C-alpha positions as CSV (number, residue, x, y, z in Angstrom):
1,X,-68.3,1.3,-21.2
2,X,-67.6,1.3,-24.9
3,X,-64.5,-0.6,-26.1
4,X,-63.0,2.4,-27.7
5,X,-63.1,4.1,-24.4
6,X,-61.7,1.2,-22.8
7,X,-58.8,1.1,-25.3
8,X,-58.1,4.8,-24.6
9,X,-57.8,4.3,-20.8
10,X,-55.5,1.2,-21.4
11,X,-53.4,3.1,-23.7
12,X,-53.0,6.1,-21.2
13,X,-52.3,3.5,-18.2
14,X,-49.7,1.6,-20.5
15,X,-48.0,4.9,-21.5
16,X,-47.8,6.1,-17.6
17,X,-46.2,2.8,-16.8
18,X,-43.7,3.1,-19.7
19,X,-42.8,6.7,-18.8
20,X,-42.2,5.8,-15.1
21,X,-40.0,2.8,-16.0
22,X,-38.1,4.9,-18.4
23,X,-37.7,7.6,-15.9
24,X,-36.5,4.9,-13.3
25,X,-34.1,3.5,-16.0
26,X,-32.8,7.0,-17.0
27,X,-30.1,7.6,-14.4
28,X,-28.1,4.5,-14.9
29,X,-28.3,4.9,-18.6
30,X,-27.4,8.4,-18.6
31,X,-24.5,7.6,-16.0
32,X,-23.3,4.9,-18.3
33,X,-22.6,7.5,-21.2
34,X,-18.7,7.7,-21.5
35,X,-17.4,11.0,-20.4
36,X,-15.3,11.6,-23.5
37,X,-18.4,11.8,-25.4
38,X,-20.1,14.2,-23.3
39,X,-17.1,16.4,-23.7
40,X,-17.1,16.0,-27.4
41,X,-20.5,17.1,-27.7
42,X,-20.1,20.2,-25.4
43,X,-17.0,21.1,-27.4
44,X,-18.4,20.7,-30.9
45,X,-22.1,21.3,-30.1
46,X,-22.4,23.6,-27.3
47,X,-26.2,24.1,-27.5
48,X,-26.8,20.4,-27.4
49,X,-24.2,19.8,-24.9
50,X,-25.7,22.3,-22.5
51,X,-29.0,20.6,-23.0
52,X,-27.6,17.1,-22.3
53,X,-25.8,18.4,-19.2
54,X,-28.9,19.8,-17.8
55,X,-30.8,16.7,-18.3
56,X,-27.9,14.6,-16.8
57,X,-27.8,17.0,-13.8
58,X,-31.5,16.5,-13.1
59,X,-31.7,12.7,-13.6
60,X,-28.2,11.8,-12.1
61,X,-26.9,14.7,-10.1
62,X,-23.7,14.6,-8.3
63,X,-23.7,14.6,-4.7
64,X,-22.5,17.9,-3.0
65,X,-20.2,16.0,-0.5
66,X,-19.0,12.6,0.4
67,X,-21.0,10.9,3.2
68,X,-19.8,11.9,6.7
69,X,-18.7,9.1,9.2
70,X,-21.4,7.1,10.8
71,X,-19.3,6.1,13.8
72,X,-16.4,7.7,15.6
73,X,-13.5,5.7,17.0
74,X,-13.8,5.4,20.8
75,X,-10.1,5.8,21.1
76,X,-9.1,9.4,20.6
77,X,-5.2,10.5,20.5
78,X,-3.3,13.7,21.0
79,X,-2.6,14.5,17.3
80,X,-0.2,17.5,18.5
81,X,2.0,15.4,20.8
82,X,2.0,12.6,18.1
83,X,3.4,14.9,15.5
84,X,5.8,16.5,17.9
85,X,7.4,13.1,18.9
86,X,11.0,13.1,17.7
87,X,11.8,10.9,14.8
88,X,14.4,8.8,16.8
89,X,11.7,7.7,19.2
90,X,9.5,6.1,16.5
91,X,9.6,2.4,16.2
92,X,11.0,1.3,13.0
93,X,10.6,-2.4,13.3
94,X,7.4,-2.3,11.2
95,X,8.6,0.2,8.7
96,X,7.5,-0.8,5.3
97,X,5.5,-3.8,6.7
98,X,1.8,-3.1,5.5
99,X,0.8,-6.7,4.7
100,X,-2.9,-7.4,5.7
101,X,-2.6,-9.5,8.8
102,X,-5.4,-12.0,8.2
103,X,-5.9,-15.4,7.1
104,X,-5.4,-16.1,3.5
105,X,-9.1,-17.1,3.4
106,X,-10.2,-13.8,4.7
107,X,-8.4,-11.3,2.9
108,X,-5.3,-10.8,0.5
109,X,-2.1,-11.4,2.1
110,X,0.5,-10.9,-0.7
111,X,0.5,-7.2,-0.6
112,X,3.7,-5.0,-1.0
113,X,4.2,-1.4,0.4
114,X,4.4,0.3,-3.0
115,X,1.1,-1.4,-4.1
116,X,-0.9,-1.0,-0.6
117,X,-0.1,2.6,-0.2
118,X,-1.0,3.5,-3.7
119,X,-0.5,7.3,-3.8
120,X,2.9,7.5,-1.8
121,X,5.3,10.0,-3.2
122,X,8.4,7.7,-2.6
123,X,11.8,8.3,-3.1
124,X,13.1,7.0,-6.5
125,X,15.5,4.1,-7.0
126,X,18.2,6.5,-7.9
127,X,17.8,8.6,-4.9
128,X,17.6,5.6,-2.4
129,X,16.3,6.4,1.2
130,X,19.4,4.7,2.5
131,X,21.8,7.2,1.0
132,X,22.7,10.1,2.9
133,X,21.5,13.3,0.9
134,X,24.0,16.1,0.1
135,X,23.4,18.9,2.7
136,X,21.4,22.0,1.5
137,X,24.0,24.5,0.5
138,X,24.1,27.9,2.1
139,X,21.0,29.7,0.2
140,X,22.0,31.9,-2.5
141,X,19.9,34.9,-3.6
142,X,17.5,33.7,-6.2
143,X,16.9,35.6,-9.3
144,X,13.9,37.9,-9.4
145,X,12.9,36.4,-12.7
146,X,13.4,33.2,-14.2
147,X,11.8,31.9,-17.5
148,X,12.8,28.5,-19.0
149,X,12.7,28.7,-22.6
150,X,11.1,26.4,-25.1
151,X,8.5,25.0,-22.7
152,X,5.7,24.2,-25.3
153,X,2.0,23.2,-24.5
154,X,0.3,20.0,-25.1
155,X,-3.3,20.1,-25.5
156,X,-4.8,17.3,-23.6
157,X,-7.1,14.7,-25.0
158,X,-10.1,13.7,-22.8
159,X,-9.1,13.6,-19.1
160,X,-5.6,13.3,-19.9
161,X,-3.7,15.9,-17.9
162,X,-1.3,13.4,-16.2
163,X,0.2,12.1,-19.5
164,X,-0.1,15.5,-21.1
165,X,2.1,17.3,-18.6
166,X,4.6,14.6,-18.3
167,X,4.7,14.8,-22.2
168,X,5.3,18.5,-22.0
169,X,8.4,18.1,-19.7
170,X,9.7,15.1,-21.6
171,X,9.5,17.1,-24.8
172,X,11.3,20.0,-23.2
173,X,14.0,17.7,-22.4
174,X,14.3,16.6,-26.1
175,X,12.3,13.3,-26.0
176,X,10.0,13.0,-29.0
177,X,7.4,11.1,-26.9
178,X,3.7,11.9,-27.2
179,X,0.9,12.1,-24.9
180,X,-0.4,9.1,-26.5
181,X,2.5,7.1,-25.9
182,X,2.5,7.8,-22.3
183,X,-1.3,7.2,-21.9
184,X,-1.0,4.0,-23.6
185,X,0.6,2.7,-20.3
186,X,-0.4,5.0,-17.7
187,X,-4.0,5.3,-18.9
188,X,-4.9,2.7,-21.3
189,X,-8.6,3.2,-20.6
190,X,-9.4,6.8,-21.8
191,X,-12.2,7.0,-19.1
192,X,-9.8,6.3,-16.3
193,X,-10.1,9.4,-14.2
194,X,-6.7,9.6,-12.6
195,X,-3.1,9.1,-12.8
196,X,-1.2,9.4,-9.4
197,X,2.0,11.3,-9.1
198,X,3.6,8.1,-7.9
199,X,2.5,6.3,-11.0
200,X,4.0,9.1,-13.2
201,X,7.3,8.9,-11.3
202,X,7.5,5.0,-11.6
203,X,6.7,5.3,-15.3
204,X,9.7,7.8,-15.8
205,X,12.2,5.7,-13.6
206,X,11.1,2.2,-15.1
207,X,10.2,2.9,-18.7
208,X,12.2,6.1,-19.7
209,X,15.9,5.4,-20.0
210,X,18.0,8.3,-19.4
211,X,15.4,10.1,-17.3
212,X,14.6,9.9,-13.5
213,X,11.8,11.4,-11.5
214,X,11.1,12.4,-7.9
215,X,7.6,12.9,-6.3
216,X,7.3,14.8,-3.2
217,X,4.7,16.5,-0.9
218,X,5.0,19.8,1.3
219,X,6.7,21.8,-1.1
220,X,6.6,25.6,-1.0
221,X,7.0,28.7,-3.2
222,X,10.7,29.1,-2.5
223,X,11.4,25.3,-3.4
224,X,9.6,25.8,-6.7
225,X,11.8,28.8,-7.3
226,X,15.0,27.0,-6.4
227,X,14.2,24.3,-9.0
228,X,13.1,26.8,-11.7
229,X,16.1,28.8,-11.2
230,X,18.4,25.7,-11.4
231,X,16.8,24.8,-14.7
232,X,14.1,22.3,-13.8
233,X,10.5,22.6,-14.7
234,X,8.0,21.4,-12.1
235,X,4.7,19.7,-12.3
236,X,2.4,20.3,-9.4
237,X,-0.9,18.7,-8.7
238,X,-3.6,21.0,-7.7
239,X,-7.3,21.6,-7.4
240,X,-9.6,23.9,-9.5
241,X,-13.1,24.9,-9.5
242,X,-15.3,25.0,-12.6
243,X,-18.5,27.1,-12.3
244,X,-20.8,24.5,-13.9
245,X,-19.3,21.6,-12.3
246,X,-17.5,22.4,-9.1
247,X,-14.2,21.0,-7.9
248,X,-11.6,18.9,-9.8
249,X,-8.1,17.8,-9.6
250,X,-5.4,19.0,-12.3
251,X,-1.8,18.9,-13.0
252,X,0.1,22.2,-14.0
253,X,3.6,22.5,-15.6
254,X,5.6,25.4,-14.2
255,X,8.4,27.0,-16.1
256,X,8.9,30.5,-14.7
257,X,8.3,33.1,-12.0
258,X,8.6,36.9,-11.5
259,X,9.0,38.2,-8.1
260,X,8.4,41.8,-8.9
261,X,5.1,40.9,-10.7
262,X,4.4,38.0,-8.0
263,X,3.6,35.7,-10.8
264,X,4.1,32.2,-11.8
265,X,4.0,30.9,-15.5
266,X,2.9,27.5,-16.6
267,X,1.6,25.6,-19.3
268,X,-2.1,24.3,-18.7
269,X,-3.0,21.3,-21.0
270,X,-6.8,21.8,-20.4
271,X,-7.4,25.5,-20.1
272,X,-4.6,26.7,-22.2
273,X,-3.8,29.2,-23.8
274,X,-2.5,27.0,-26.5
275,X,-0.6,29.5,-28.5
276,X,2.5,29.0,-26.3
277,X,2.2,32.2,-24.4
278,X,1.5,30.3,-21.3
279,X,-0.8,30.7,-18.3
280,X,-0.1,33.3,-15.5
281,X,-1.1,32.8,-11.8
282,X,-0.3,35.4,-9.2
283,X,1.3,33.8,-6.2
284,X,-1.8,34.5,-4.0
285,X,-4.0,32.8,-6.3
286,X,-1.9,29.8,-6.9
287,X,-0.9,28.7,-3.5
288,X,-4.4,27.9,-2.2
289,X,-5.2,25.6,-4.9
290,X,-1.8,23.6,-4.7
291,X,-2.5,23.3,-0.9
292,X,-5.6,21.3,-2.0
293,X,-3.2,18.6,-2.8
294,X,-1.0,18.9,0.0
295,X,1.6,21.0,-2.1
296,X,2.6,17.8,-4.1
297,X,4.9,18.0,-7.2
298,X,7.1,16.1,-9.2
299,X,10.4,16.8,-11.1
300,X,11.8,15.1,-14.0
301,X,15.7,15.2,-14.5
302,X,18.8,13.5,-16.1
303,X,20.7,10.9,-13.9
304,X,23.8,13.0,-14.1
305,X,21.7,15.8,-12.3
306,X,21.0,13.6,-9.2
307,X,23.5,15.5,-6.9
308,X,21.9,18.8,-8.0
309,X,18.4,17.5,-7.2
310,X,19.5,16.2,-3.8
311,X,21.0,19.6,-2.9
312,X,17.9,21.4,-4.0
313,X,15.6,19.3,-2.0
314,X,17.5,19.2,1.4
315,X,17.5,16.6,4.0
316,X,14.1,17.1,5.4
317,X,12.3,16.9,2.1
318,X,14.3,14.0,1.0
319,X,13.7,11.7,4.0
320,X,10.1,10.2,3.7
321,X,9.4,10.3,7.4
322,X,10.6,13.7,8.1
323,X,8.8,15.0,5.0
324,X,5.4,13.7,6.2
325,X,6.1,14.9,9.7
326,X,6.7,18.4,8.4
327,X,3.6,18.2,6.2
328,X,1.6,17.2,9.3
329,X,2.9,20.2,11.4
330,X,1.8,22.4,8.6
331,X,-1.5,21.0,8.0
332,X,-2.0,20.8,11.9
333,X,-1.3,24.6,12.1
334,X,-3.6,25.2,9.3
335,X,-6.6,23.4,11.2
336,X,-6.0,25.8,14.1
337,X,-5.9,28.9,11.9
338,X,-8.7,27.7,9.6
339,X,-10.7,25.1,11.8
340,X,-13.3,24.7,8.8
341,X,-10.9,24.1,6.1
342,X,-11.6,20.8,4.8
343,X,-8.4,20.5,2.9
344,X,-6.3,21.1,5.9
345,X,-7.8,18.5,7.8
346,X,-7.5,16.1,4.7
347,X,-4.0,16.9,4.4
348,X,-3.4,16.2,8.1
349,X,-5.1,12.8,7.7
350,X,-2.8,12.1,4.7
351,X,0.5,12.9,6.3
352,X,-0.6,10.9,9.5
353,X,-1.6,7.8,7.4
354,X,1.8,7.9,5.5
355,X,3.6,8.1,8.8
356,X,1.8,4.9,9.8
357,X,2.9,3.2,6.6
358,X,6.4,4.1,7.0
359,X,6.6,3.0,10.6
360,X,4.0,0.4,11.1
361,X,2.6,2.4,14.1
362,X,-1.1,2.0,14.6
363,X,-1.3,5.5,16.5
364,X,-0.6,7.4,13.2
365,X,-3.5,5.7,11.5
366,X,-5.8,6.5,14.3
367,X,-4.6,10.1,14.1
368,X,-5.3,10.0,10.4
369,X,-8.8,8.6,10.9
370,X,-9.6,11.5,13.3
371,X,-8.6,13.9,10.8
372,X,-10.6,12.3,8.0
373,X,-13.6,12.0,10.2
374,X,-13.4,15.9,10.7
375,X,-13.0,16.4,7.0
376,X,-16.1,14.4,6.2
377,X,-18.0,16.2,9.0
378,X,-17.1,19.4,7.2
379,X,-17.9,17.9,3.8
380,X,-15.4,16.5,1.3
381,X,-15.8,17.4,-2.4
382,X,-17.5,14.5,-4.1
383,X,-14.6,14.0,-6.4
384,X,-12.1,14.0,-3.7
385,X,-11.6,10.2,-3.9
386,X,-10.9,10.4,-7.5
387,X,-7.5,11.7,-6.7
388,X,-6.3,10.9,-3.2
389,X,-7.1,7.6,-1.2
390,X,-5.4,7.7,2.0
391,X,-8.8,7.6,4.0
392,X,-9.3,4.0,2.5
393,X,-6.0,3.2,3.9
394,X,-6.4,4.7,7.4
395,X,-9.9,3.2,7.9
396,X,-8.5,-0.2,6.7
397,X,-5.8,-0.1,9.4
398,X,-8.3,1.0,12.0
399,X,-10.8,-1.9,11.1
400,X,-13.5,0.4,10.0
401,X,-14.2,-1.5,6.9
402,X,-17.9,-0.1,6.4
403,X,-16.4,3.5,6.1
404,X,-14.4,2.2,3.2
405,X,-17.5,0.7,1.4
406,X,-19.5,3.8,2.3
407,X,-16.8,6.1,0.8
408,X,-16.5,3.8,-2.3
409,X,-20.2,3.4,-2.9
410,X,-20.6,7.1,-2.9
411,X,-17.7,7.7,-5.4
412,X,-19.2,4.9,-7.6
413,X,-22.5,6.7,-7.7
414,X,-21.0,9.0,-10.3
415,X,-19.9,8.0,-13.8
416,X,-16.6,9.3,-13.3
417,X,-16.0,7.6,-9.9
418,X,-16.7,4.4,-11.7
419,X,-13.6,4.9,-13.5
420,X,-11.2,5.2,-10.7
421,X,-9.4,1.9,-10.2
422,X,-8.4,2.4,-6.7
423,X,-12.0,2.8,-5.6
424,X,-12.6,-0.7,-6.6
425,X,-9.4,-2.0,-5.2
426,X,-9.9,-0.6,-1.6
427,X,-13.5,-1.8,-1.7
428,X,-12.2,-5.1,-2.5
429,X,-10.0,-5.1,0.5
430,X,-12.8,-4.0,3.0
431,X,-15.2,-6.9,1.4
432,X,-12.3,-9.4,2.0
433,X,-12.0,-8.5,5.6
434,X,-15.7,-8.7,6.1
435,X,-15.6,-12.2,4.6
436,X,-17.2,-11.5,1.3
437,X,-14.5,-13.2,-0.8
438,X,-16.4,-13.4,-4.1
439,X,-17.2,-9.8,-3.7
440,X,-13.5,-9.0,-3.2
441,X,-12.6,-11.0,-6.3
442,X,-15.2,-9.1,-8.4
443,X,-14.0,-5.8,-6.9
444,X,-10.3,-6.4,-7.9
445,X,-11.4,-7.7,-11.5
446,X,-13.2,-4.3,-11.6
447,X,-10.1,-2.5,-11.0
448,X,-8.2,-4.3,-13.5
449,X,-11.2,-3.4,-15.8
450,X,-10.5,0.1,-15.3
451,X,-6.7,-0.1,-15.8
452,X,-5.3,-3.3,-16.8
453,X,-1.7,-2.1,-15.7
454,X,-2.8,-1.4,-12.2
455,X,-0.6,-4.2,-10.7
456,X,-1.6,-3.7,-7.2
457,X,-5.0,-5.0,-8.0
458,X,-3.6,-8.1,-9.8
459,X,-1.5,-8.9,-6.9
460,X,-4.5,-8.7,-4.6
461,X,-6.4,-10.9,-7.0
462,X,-3.7,-13.5,-7.2
463,X,-3.6,-13.5,-3.3
464,X,-7.4,-14.7,-3.3
465,X,-6.8,-17.4,-6.2
466,X,-9.0,-15.2,-8.5
């Protein structure tokens, strides 16, 4: 064989090896591209953006669902009976005590409730749970139409709907704050994929003198109308579907409604319109997407409006345990009416897990696990754990640490999922319980790398001497 022929064969073989190695390296390279650059390309050069996204979809596809549970707890409880249990029979000695009961060598033991239960819509300091809320007044007929004047729209920067919606509300109240100001604390890393409602409320209560905020779940259309009629804009957390990329989470600022037209009016920081005319959703279209986040909302108000907020909320919505018990009842009925509705099962698991956090009772965590197992069996959207984290807590409290790792790893497979600090934080807990302290320390540091202000991870890291 002549040298020239040998050289051609060698060149072809080497080229094939290079191509194979390149294809193997492409997925992690593609996944490492910051999301804001991908969005910029799509917005400014649509043709190139479309080609880029098609390539990414081929080499680094997003899974269609989070993994189903590989094990089922041997102990199964009667969820219906558990939810129906009267409040005054629930043991309260463990309420608020959610420290990790293991040795310091094996896991973080310096946790605090607000940190451990990271997404809890807690009562604000000014509306302390020990106070007796004002009774709900006799319902007065609501106006058929309400429109709060002056609600402007803030076009969000990349993945910035949390800070942008809060900015809209604060601007409406007269604050000159910008979304950049809000994001500098709530989301200092622009790639961070989520700001939870409790974080937004904490920010207002702790860093915005002259304003208070309250986050709740289990709202309904009538409650939204009551707040709007009383002059309070309401920010809700919701799901929404994009044809090209599937299910996402979002915030929306409501500022009006019309009963005759059966419409809600809002400002959408992502989808617009940005001419100030507002977004219009029919009641029928709006409610299913709000349900996907357990009908969660927050309200910003002035301290002198506290009594009004109490009155509008009512006792059941103001009391944490009663609220989650109500949410659980609603979600359980939804699972009966729609047994394959993944969000109803997830909402049920969330409510039971929160009840467990408030009482310290293991049976609530077990009920939560059963609901989450069913949701995973149906198929949770792959981005579900970018926004809500109760499955991690339920599995943690029932010693199913591998489930936490499996869910976290599946979330970390996506570029966006690697920019959710809670993913690393809960994975760190599971690794600590399994005895992998160096792995846990690395996970906590990764959480702080996503958001340096995520103090729960710092607490966990300090508890391990990291």
